[in-house]
C-alpha positions in Angstrom: 0.0 0.0 0.0 1.4 3.4 -1.0 1.1 5.7 2.0 3.4 8.4 0.8 0.6 10.8 0.1 -0.9 10.3 3.6 2.3 11.5 5.4 2.2 15.0 6.9 4.0 17.3 4.5 7.1 19.2 5.8 6.8 23.0 5.9 8.8 24.6 3.1 8.8 27.9 5.1 10.1 26.3 8.3 13.0 28.6 8.9 13.5 31.1 11.8 11.6 34.3 11.1 13.7 37.4 10.6 11.1 39.6 12.3 8.4 38.9 14.9 8.0 42.4 16.4 5.0 43.1 14.2 3.0 40.2 15.6 4.0 41.0 19.2 3.1 44.7 18.7 -0.3 43.7 17.2 -1.0 41.5 20.3 -0.2 44.4 22.6 -2.4 46.7 20.6 -5.2 44.2 20.5 -5.0 43.7 24.3 -5.7 47.4 24.9 -8.9 47.1 22.7 -10.0 44.0 24.5 -9.3 45.5 27.9 -11.4 48.5 26.8 -14.2 46.1 25.7 -14.2 44.3 29.1 -14.2 47.7 30.9 -17.3 48.5 28.9 -19.0 45.2 29.8 -18.2 45.9 33.5 -19.6 49.5 33.2 -22.7 48.1 31.4 -23.5 45.7 34.3 -23.5 48.5 36.9 -24.6 51.6 35.1 -27.2 52.8 32.5 -25.1 55.8 31.4 -21.4 55.9 30.4 -19.1 56.6 27.5 -15.9 54.8 26.8 -13.2 56.4 24.5 -10.1 54.6 23.2 -7.0 56.4 22.1 -8.1 59.7 23.6 -5.6 61.4 26.0 -5.0 57.9 27.3 -5.4 54.3 26.0 -8.9 54.0 27.5 -11.0 56.8 29.0 -14.3 56.2 30.8 -16.8 59.0 31.3 -19.4 58.3 34.0 -22.1 60.0 32.0 -23.0 61.0 28.5 -24.0 64.4 29.9 -20.9 66.6 29.7 -22.1 68.8 32.6 -21.9 66.0 35.2 -19.4 63.5 33.6 -16.4 62.5 35.6 -13.5 60.6 34.1 -11.3 57.5 34.6 -8.0 57.5 32.7 -6.4 54.1 32.0 -3.0 53.3 30.5 -2.9 49.6 29.5 0.3 47.6 29.0 0.5 43.9 28.0 4.1 43.1 28.8 6.0 39.9 29.6 8.2 41.2 32.3 8.9 40.9 36.0 6.6 42.9 38.2 7.2 46.6 37.9 8.8 48.3 40.9 9.4 52.0 41.7 12.6 52.1 39.8 10.9 50.7 36.6 8.1 53.2 36.9 10.5 56.2 37.1 13.5 55.2 35.1 14.1 57.4 32.1 15.5 55.7 28.9 17.8 57.6 26.6 16.7 58.4 23.1 18.6 58.4 19.9 20.1 61.8 20.7 21.1 60.5 24.2 18.6 62.9 25.7 16.5 61.3 28.5 12.9 60.5 27.6 10.1 60.6 30.1 9.6 57.7 32.4 6.4 55.5 32.2 4.9 57.3 35.2 6.2 60.7 34.1 4.5 60.4 30.7 1.2 59.5 32.4 1.3 62.5 34.7 2.3 64.8 31.9 -0.9 63.7 30.1 -3.1 65.2 32.9 -0.9 68.0 34.3 -2.5 71.4 34.1 -5.3 70.1 31.9 -8.7 71.6 32.2 -10.3 68.3 33.1 -7.9 67.5 36.0 -10.5 68.3 38.7 -13.0 65.8 37.1 -10.6 62.8 37.2 -11.9 60.1 39.5 -8.8 57.9 38.9 -5.6 57.6 36.9 -4.8 54.0 36.4 -1.7 52.2 35.2 -2.7 48.7 34.2 0.0 46.1 33.4 -0.2 42.3 32.9 3.1 41.7 34.7 1.8 43.3 37.9 3.6 45.5 40.4 6.2 45.0 43.1 5.3 48.0 45.3 5.6 47.3 49.1 2.3 47.9 50.9 2.0 49.8 54.2 0.4 46.7 55.7 3.0 43.9 55.5 1.8 40.7 53.9 -1.0 42.2 51.7 -1.1 41.1 48.1 -3.2 43.6 46.2 -4.4 43.6 42.6 -5.4 47.2 42.9 -2.9 49.4 44.7 -3.8 53.0 45.5 -1.1 55.6 46.4 -2.3 55.6 50.0 -1.7 51.8 50.3 2.0 51.9 49.3 4.7 52.1 51.9 5.9 55.6 52.7 9.6 54.9 51.8 8.5 53.7 48.3 6.2 56.7 47.8 9.1 59.0 48.9 11.4 57.4 46.3 8.7 57.7 43.5 7.9 61.3 44.5 11.6 62.3 44.5 12.1 60.8 41.0 9.0 62.6 39.6 10.0 65.9 41.1 13.4 65.6 39.4 11.8 64.7 36.1 8.8 67.1 36.0 9.7 69.7 38.6 7.7 69.8 41.9 4.6 67.8 41.2 2.8 66.0 44.1 1.6 62.5 43.1 -2.2 62.6 42.5 -4.2 60.9 45.2 -6.3 59.3 42.4 -3.2 57.4 41.0 -3.7 53.6 41.1 -1.7 50.6 39.9 -3.8 47.7 38.6 -2.9 44.1 37.8 -5.8 43.2 35.3 -7.9 40.0 35.5 -8.0 39.8 31.7 -5.3 37.3 30.7 -2.4 38.4 28.5 -3.1 35.6 26.0 -6.5 34.2 24.9 -8.1 37.5 25.7 -10.5 37.3 22.7 -12.1 34.1 24.1 -12.2 35.7 27.6 -14.0 38.7 26.2 -16.6 36.5 24.5 -17.1 34.6 27.7 -17.7 37.9 29.6 -20.3 38.9 27.0 -22.2 35.6 27.6 -22.0 36.3 31.4 -23.3 39.8 31.0 -26.3 38.7 28.8 -27.2 36.1 31.4 -27.1 38.8 34.1 -29.3 41.3 32.3 -31.5 38.8 30.4 -31.6 35.5 32.4 -32.4 32.5 30.2 -32.1 34.4 27.0 -30.4 33.0 23.9 -27.6 35.1 22.4 -24.9 35.0 19.8 -22.0 36.2 22.0 -19.6 35.8 19.1 -21.7 38.2 17.0 -22.0 40.7 19.8 -18.2 40.6 20.3 -17.5 41.1 16.6 -19.8 44.1 16.2 -18.4 45.8 19.4 -14.7 45.1 18.8 -15.0 46.3 15.1 -16.7 49.5 16.3 -14.0 50.1 18.9 -11.3 49.6 16.2 -13.1 52.0 13.9 -13.5 54.7 16.6 -10.0 54.1 18.0 -8.5 55.0 14.6 -10.2 58.4 14.6 -7.5 61.0 15.2 -9.5 64.2 14.8 -10.2 66.6 17.8 -13.7 67.7 18.5 -14.8 70.9 20.3 -18.4 69.7 20.7 -19.0 67.0 23.2 -21.8 65.5 21.2 -19.5 65.1 18.2 -16.8 63.5 20.3 -19.3 61.0 21.7 -20.7 60.2 18.3 -17.4 59.7 16.5 -15.1 58.5 19.2 -17.2 57.0 22.0 -19.1 53.9 22.8 -22.1 54.5 24.9 -24.5 52.4 27.0 -27.1 52.8 24.3 -24.7 51.5 21.6 -24.0 48.4 23.6 -27.6 47.8 24.6 -28.6 48.1 21.0 -26.0 45.5 19.9 -26.9 43.1 22.7 -30.6 43.4 21.9 -30.0 42.7 18.2 -28.3 39.3 19.0 -30.3 38.2 22.0 -33.8 36.8 22.0 -36.2 35.4 24.6 -38.5 34.1 21.9 -37.4 32.4 18.7 -38.8 32.6 15.1 -41.3 29.8 15.7 -43.1 31.9 18.3 -43.1 34.9 15.9 -44.4 32.7 13.0 -47.5 31.5 14.9 -48.4 35.1 15.7 -47.7 36.1 12.1 -50.4 33.6 10.9 -52.9 35.1 13.3 -52.2 38.8 12.7 -51.9 38.7 8.9 -55.4 37.1 8.6 -56.6 40.7 8.8 -54.8 41.6 5.6 -56.9 39.2 3.6 -53.9 38.1 1.4 -54.0 35.5 -1.3 -51.8 32.4 -0.5 -49.0 33.4 -2.9 -48.8 36.9 -1.4 -48.8 35.5 2.1 -45.9 33.2 1.2 -43.9 36.2 -0.1 -44.7 38.2 3.0 -43.6 35.4 5.3 -40.3 35.0 3.5 -39.7 38.8 3.9 -40.7 38.4 7.6 -38.1 35.7 8.1 -35.4 37.6 6.2 -36.0 40.6 8.5 -35.7 38.3 11.5 -32.4 37.0 10.3 -31.2 40.5 9.5 -31.9 41.9 13.0 -31.0 38.8 15.0 -28.3 36.9 13.2 -26.3 39.3 10.9 -23.5 41.6 12.0 -24.8 44.7 10.2 -25.1 48.0 12.0 -27.3 49.2 9.1 -29.8 46.4 9.9 -29.8 47.7 13.5 -30.5 51.3 12.4 -33.3 50.1 10.1 -34.8 48.1 13.0 -34.7 51.1 15.4 -36.5 53.3 12.8 -39.2 50.7 12.3 -39.5 50.1 16.1 -39.9 53.9 16.6 -42.7 54.1 14.0 -44.6 51.1 15.6 -44.1 52.5 19.1 -45.3 56.0 18.1 -48.3 54.7 16.2 -49.3 51.8 18.4 -52.6 53.6 19.4 -53.6 53.3 15.7 -53.3 49.6 15.9 -55.3 49.5 19.1 -58.1 51.6 17.7 -58.2 50.6 14.0 -56.2 47.4 13.5 -53.3 46.1 11.5 -54.1 47.6 8.1 -54.3 51.2 9.4 -51.1 50.7 11.4 -49.1 49.4 8.4 -50.3 52.3 6.3 -49.4 54.9 9.0 -46.0 53.3 9.8 -45.0 53.2 6.1 -45.8 56.9 5.9 -43.7 57.6 9.0 -40.6 55.7 7.9 -37.6 57.8 6.7 -37.0 57.4 2.9 -33.5 56.0 3.5 -34.9 53.2 5.7 -37.6 52.3 3.1 -34.8 52.2 0.5 -32.7 49.9 2.8 -35.6 47.6 3.2 -35.7 47.2 -0.6 -39.4 46.9 -1.4 -42.9 47.4 0.0 -43.3 43.8 1.0 -40.1 43.9 3.1 -41.2 47.1 4.8 -44.6 45.7 5.6 -42.9 42.5 7.0 -40.6 44.6 9.2 -43.6 46.6 10.6 -45.5 43.4 11.4 -42.4 41.9 13.0 -41.8 44.9 15.3 -45.6 45.0 16.1 -45.4 41.3 17.3 -42.3 42.1 19.3 -44.1 45.0 21.0 -47.1 42.8 21.7 -44.8 40.2 23.3 -43.5 43.0 25.6 -47.0 44.0 26.8 
């Protein structure tokens, strides 16, 4: 028997790579985005209003409100490094550049980012997060902390850090909001960890619901990448939030799009009952049902933000005109909702049949809620 073709083939490219820095840099960059996503998931569990920005003043910035007048901020510098735990010397050492002029230290760079800035009084915390952890002696001997505030570090260590910062930046008292954090997000396999946390969050907010955690993850991480690449400055808060931020509403919308307590079978049985009122011929009813199922797949299974925008517009129309359905029935509601839909949404829904199916679907959804 000739088994030559069944043997594993040797790799013709099996030679040591000249350069691996790119892959390592990408992993560090991706870690920051996934840490930001997990910070968003944590905020979403405990608050109904926040905005998270990535690559804005710091790696990750969290605002406690979407209202600029009351928002306070959390600044996070995130490092995925394979190193021994960072001590006071590592935090304050100043490497030399190509011109042999000393660069700023890790901590000095962080403090320069907030020094004399107009938002300094609104900073709740300035956090340095590193996967290798910290070797900073605590005031209370024997404590092993994952979150270390300035007030919990031994006085001698604080004095050493303060002296080094004063030498680097001039007299500059260490902010009381400065914190050193060893993250619970692993340095490898963080993609799977993030997906797991999405499943956990959905179970928390919608117990027993079915969700596509992978789809939620992909939409959110893609949107973070897109917004993180925006380098423009904005003088208007609303423009900054729209172009650079991820809000509670954004995350809620994505979770809702890929989470359902009721499947298509439940919707289909209601579809048969409610469309009797339309008096359709069999062939027309078949076409409407197909459009109905396409719409379900678009808003529940696809990864399209356009589909979510379309759904929100149809939902709004049904919500605003629900009294028409209660007083006059389905036909009147469909006619009124079609007239209320923006032209771009009608165009996105392709044809009249698809628009009617979308309205009926959102009507059934609302009836399930009541």
